[in-house]
C-alpha positions as CSV (number, residue, x, y, z in Angstrom):
1,M,0.0,0.0,0.0
2,I,2.6,2.6,1.0
3,G,5.1,3.8,-1.6
4,R,8.3,5.8,-1.2
5,L,9.2,7.8,1.8
6,N,8.2,11.3,1.0
7,H,9.7,13.1,3.9
8,V,10.7,13.1,7.6
9,A,9.4,16.0,9.6
10,I,11.4,17.6,12.4
11,V,9.9,20.3,14.7
12,V,12.6,22.9,15.4
13,P,12.7,25.8,18.0
14,D,14.4,28.2,15.5
15,L,13.5,27.7,11.8
16,D,16.1,30.1,10.4
17,Q,18.9,28.5,12.4
18,A,17.8,24.9,11.5
19,A,17.6,25.9,7.8
20,S,21.0,27.5,8.0
21,I,22.5,24.3,9.5
22,Y,21.2,22.2,6.6
23,A,22.3,24.8,4.0
24,E,25.6,25.9,5.3
25,L,26.9,22.9,7.2
26,L,25.4,20.1,5.2
27,G,25.3,21.8,1.8
28,A,21.6,20.9,1.2
29,D,19.1,22.6,-1.1
30,V,16.8,24.5,1.3
31,S,13.4,26.0,0.3
32,A,12.1,29.3,1.4
33,P,9.9,29.2,4.5
34,L,6.2,28.7,3.8
35,D,3.5,29.7,6.2
36,L,0.6,27.2,6.3
37,P,-2.0,28.9,8.5
38,E,-4.6,26.1,8.0
39,H,-2.0,23.7,9.6
40,G,-0.6,26.2,12.1
41,V,2.9,25.8,11.0
42,T,5.7,27.4,9.0
43,T,7.6,24.8,7.0
44,V,10.9,24.6,5.1
45,F,11.8,21.6,2.9
46,I,15.3,20.2,2.5
47,E,15.6,18.5,-0.8
48,L,17.6,15.3,-0.9
49,P,18.3,13.0,-3.8
50,N,16.0,10.3,-2.4
51,T,13.5,12.1,-0.1
52,K,13.0,15.4,1.8
53,I,13.4,16.6,5.3
54,E,10.6,19.0,6.5
55,L,11.5,21.5,9.2
56,L,8.4,22.6,11.1
57,H,7.9,25.6,13.4
58,P,4.7,26.7,15.2
59,L,2.8,29.4,13.4
60,G,0.9,31.2,16.2
61,D,0.2,30.3,19.8
62,D,-2.6,27.8,18.9
63,S,-0.4,25.7,16.6
64,P,-0.9,22.0,17.0
65,I,2.9,21.6,17.2
66,A,3.4,24.3,19.9
67,T,2.7,21.7,22.7
68,F,5.1,19.3,21.0
69,L,7.8,21.9,21.0
70,E,7.1,22.7,24.7
71,R,7.7,19.0,25.5
72,N,10.8,18.9,23.2
73,P,12.3,22.3,23.5
74,G,15.4,21.4,21.6
75,G,13.3,20.0,18.7
76,A,12.6,16.4,17.7
77,M,11.3,14.2,14.9
78,H,7.6,14.7,14.5
79,H,6.4,12.3,11.8
80,V,7.2,10.4,8.7
81,C,5.3,10.7,5.5
82,Y,4.7,7.9,3.0
83,E,3.2,8.2,-0.4
84,V,0.1,6.4,-1.5
85,G,-1.6,6.2,-4.9
86,D,-5.2,6.4,-3.5
87,I,-5.5,8.1,-0.1
88,M,-9.2,7.1,0.3
89,A,-8.5,3.4,-0.5
90,A,-5.6,3.5,1.9
91,R,-7.8,5.2,4.6
92,D,-10.6,2.7,4.2
93,K,-8.2,-0.3,4.3
94,L,-6.5,1.0,7.4
95,T,-9.6,1.9,9.3
96,A,-11.2,-1.4,8.5
97,A,-8.1,-3.0,10.1
98,G,-8.6,-0.9,13.2
99,A,-6.1,2.0,12.6
100,R,-7.2,5.4,13.7
101,V,-7.1,8.5,11.5
102,I,-6.5,11.7,13.3
103,G,-9.2,14.3,12.9
104,D,-12.5,13.7,11.1
105,G,-11.0,11.1,8.7
106,E,-11.2,13.3,5.7
107,P,-8.0,14.2,3.8
108,I,-6.8,17.8,4.0
109,I,-4.5,19.5,1.6
110,G,-0.8,19.4,2.7
111,A,2.2,21.5,2.1
112,H,2.8,20.0,-1.4
113,G,-0.8,20.7,-2.5
114,N,-1.8,17.0,-2.3
115,P,-4.4,15.3,0.0
116,V,-2.9,14.1,3.3
117,L,-4.1,12.1,6.3
118,F,-2.4,11.5,9.7
119,L,-2.5,8.2,11.5
120,H,-2.4,7.8,15.2
121,P,1.0,7.0,16.6
122,K,-0.3,4.5,19.1
123,D,-1.3,2.3,16.1
124,F,2.2,2.6,14.4
125,C,4.8,1.8,17.0
126,G,4.8,5.2,18.5
127,T,5.3,7.1,15.2
128,L,2.9,9.6,13.8
129,I,2.4,8.7,10.1
130,E,1.3,11.0,7.4
131,L,0.0,9.6,4.1
132,E,0.2,11.8,1.1
133,Q,-1.6,11.0,-2.2
134,V,0.8,11.4,-5.2
């Protein structure tokens, strides 16, 4: 069902500093910051030959990742994103097997303009999973 690894997301306390580390120390191709008010985050993508790293920072006090950053003030891995061909079919198969979709179960548009869903970490070995239809 799942395809390639699309990205690994890391919540960071200082987005500019984190982007600079990837650009200057590691020589990575770093995107400009993108505010996603509907998700409550500002994101930067690090392009790698085989995947991406997504740096996330809270956008506003009511950001869903603000609490995560409070618990992990130095930053930490937040989720992994896998590609799927048909997000609705993937959702239906997973929920039929007992997996929980976070939210109302309907896909939302993610940072790449594609439908995404998040799966509860308690159902996936403690890891928050994002599925992105490509």
